[in-house]
C-alpha positions in Angstrom: 0.0 0.0 0.0 2.8 2.4 0.9 4.6 1.8 -2.4 1.4 2.4 -4.3 0.9 5.7 -2.5 4.5 6.7 -3.1 4.3 5.8 -6.8 1.0 7.7 -7.2 2.4 10.8 -5.4 5.5 10.7 -7.6 3.5 10.3 -10.8 1.2 13.2 -9.8 4.2 15.5 -9.1 5.8 14.7 -12.4 2.5 15.2 -14.4 1.7 18.5 -12.7 5.1 19.9 -13.4 5.9 22.1 -16.4 7.6 20.3 -19.3 10.9 22.1 -18.8 12.5 24.5 -16.3 11.2 28.0 -16.8 13.3 31.0 -17.8 15.3 32.4 -14.9 15.8 35.9 -13.5 18.5 37.8 -15.5 17.7 35.9 -18.8 16.3 37.8 -21.8 12.6 37.5 -22.3 11.8 36.4 -25.8 9.9 38.9 -27.9 6.4 38.0 -29.0 3.2 39.4 -30.5 -0.2 37.8 -29.5 -3.8 38.3 -30.3 -6.7 38.0 -27.9 -9.3 40.0 -26.0 -9.9 42.7 -23.4 -13.4 43.5 -22.2 -14.6 41.1 -24.9 -13.0 43.2 -27.7 -10.1 42.1 -29.9 -6.7 43.2 -28.6 -3.1 42.6 -29.6 0.1 42.9 -27.6 3.7 43.2 -28.6 6.2 42.8 -25.7 8.9 45.1 -27.0 6.4 48.0 -27.5 4.8 47.4 -24.1 8.1 47.5 -22.3 8.7 51.0 -23.6 5.9 52.0 -21.2 6.9 49.9 -18.1 7.4 46.4 -16.8 5.1 43.5 -17.9 3.6 40.8 -15.8 3.1 37.8 -18.1 1.1 35.0 -16.6 0.5 31.7 -18.4 -2.5 29.8 -17.3 -3.6 26.3 -18.5 -7.1 27.1 -19.9 -10.0 29.5 -19.8 -13.0 28.3 -17.8 -11.2 26.0 -15.5 -11.5 26.6 -11.7 -7.9 27.4 -11.0 -7.6 29.7 -14.0 -10.8 31.5 -13.0 -9.4 32.1 -9.5 -6.1 33.3 -10.8 -7.7 35.7 -13.3 -10.0 37.1 -10.7 -7.0 37.6 -8.3 -5.1 39.6 -10.9 -8.2 41.6 -11.7 -8.8 42.5 -8.1 -5.2 43.7 -7.8 -5.0 45.6 -11.1 -4.8 49.0 -9.4 -1.7 47.9 -7.4 0.0 46.8 -10.7 -0.9 50.0 -12.4 0.4 52.1 -9.5 3.7 50.3 -10.0 3.7 51.1 -13.7 3.2 47.5 -14.7 1.0 46.0 -17.4 -0.6 42.6 -16.7 -1.4 40.1 -19.5 -2.6 36.5 -19.4 -1.7 33.9 -22.0 -3.1 30.4 -22.6 -3.2 27.6 -25.1 -6.3 26.0 -23.6 -9.9 26.9 -24.6 -8.8 29.9 -26.6 -12.1 29.9 -28.4 -13.6 31.3 -25.2 -11.2 34.1 -24.4 -13.6 36.9 -25.4 -16.1 35.8 -22.7 -13.3 35.0 -20.2 -11.9 38.5 -20.6 -15.1 40.0 -19.3 -16.4 37.3 -16.8 -13.2 36.3 -15.0 -10.7 39.1 -15.9 -13.4 41.7 -15.1 -12.2 43.5 -18.2 -9.2 44.7 -16.2 -6.5 43.2 -18.4 -6.2 41.4 -21.7 -5.9 37.6 -22.3 -4.3 36.1 -25.3 -3.8 32.9 -27.1 -0.2 31.7 -27.2 1.7 32.6 -30.3 3.6 30.0 -32.3 6.7 28.9 -30.5 5.8 30.8 -27.3 5.3 27.7 -25.1 8.8 26.6 -26.0 10.4 30.0 -25.8 9.0 30.6 -22.3 9.3 26.9 -21.3 5.7 27.0 -20.2 4.5 23.6 -21.4 2.4 21.3 -19.2 3.1 17.6 -19.2 -0.4 16.7 -18.1 -2.0 18.4 -21.1 0.4 18.6 -24.0 -0.2 21.7 -26.0 -1.6 23.6 -22.9 0.4 25.9 -20.8 1.6 25.5 -17.2 0.7 28.1 -14.6 3.9 30.2 -14.8 4.2 33.9 -14.1 7.0 36.2 -15.2 7.8 39.7 -14.3 9.7 41.3 -17.2 11.7 44.5 -16.7 11.8 47.4 -19.2 15.3 46.1 -20.3 13.5 42.9 -21.4 15.1 40.7 -18.8 13.2 38.4 -16.5 13.0 39.9 -13.0 10.9 37.1 -11.4 9.7 33.6 -12.3 7.1 31.6 -10.4 5.7 28.3 -11.5 3.1 26.7 -9.3 -0.2 25.0 -10.3 -1.9 26.6 -7.3 -3.3 30.0 -8.5 -3.0 31.7 -5.2 0.5 33.2 -4.8 1.1 34.5 -8.4 -0.2 38.0 -7.7 1.6 38.5 -4.4 4.9 37.3 -5.8 4.5 39.5 -8.8 3.8 42.6 -6.8 6.7 41.9 -4.5 9.1 41.6 -7.5 7.8 44.9 -9.0 8.3 46.7 -5.6 11.9 45.2 -5.4 12.6 46.4 -9.0 11.7 49.9 -7.9 14.0 49.7 -4.9 11.2 49.3 -2.4 10.5 46.5 0.1 7.5 44.4 0.4 5.8 44.7 3.8 
């Protein structure tokens, strides 16, 4: 019984993990252009252009209309004023259920930030693949500085700490401390 439990636990850990190690702080963030929705309306995003205005919080989530992704999107939406006060732009990117992003952008993102379908090569470039659902994205958040380098990386399937860790990283980038 113990061996079965141990084997099941190990299998679950491997399957929940991203396909590869994510990009690390100090590494260059690959440039990308994506298409999606904000407030139900078509939107596009180009990383290099956005970084001219401030840092970017890029969070990958597995799929629109799954419970963890709904919770994560709502958490970012509830905190959008804090991100804006720090001069940061928040975007969500997924490879799952992309046909429902227009609705998701209003219902779960509260129209506060845009959500996009991954661009070709983006899952590999950002090492955000998910073994459990090939072709879907892991739950990985990056804070990208205006110099296009990764300032923070956080991968965890639980949706609950991505916002706090992102805000802490942004405050540290500005020379402040998180209280």
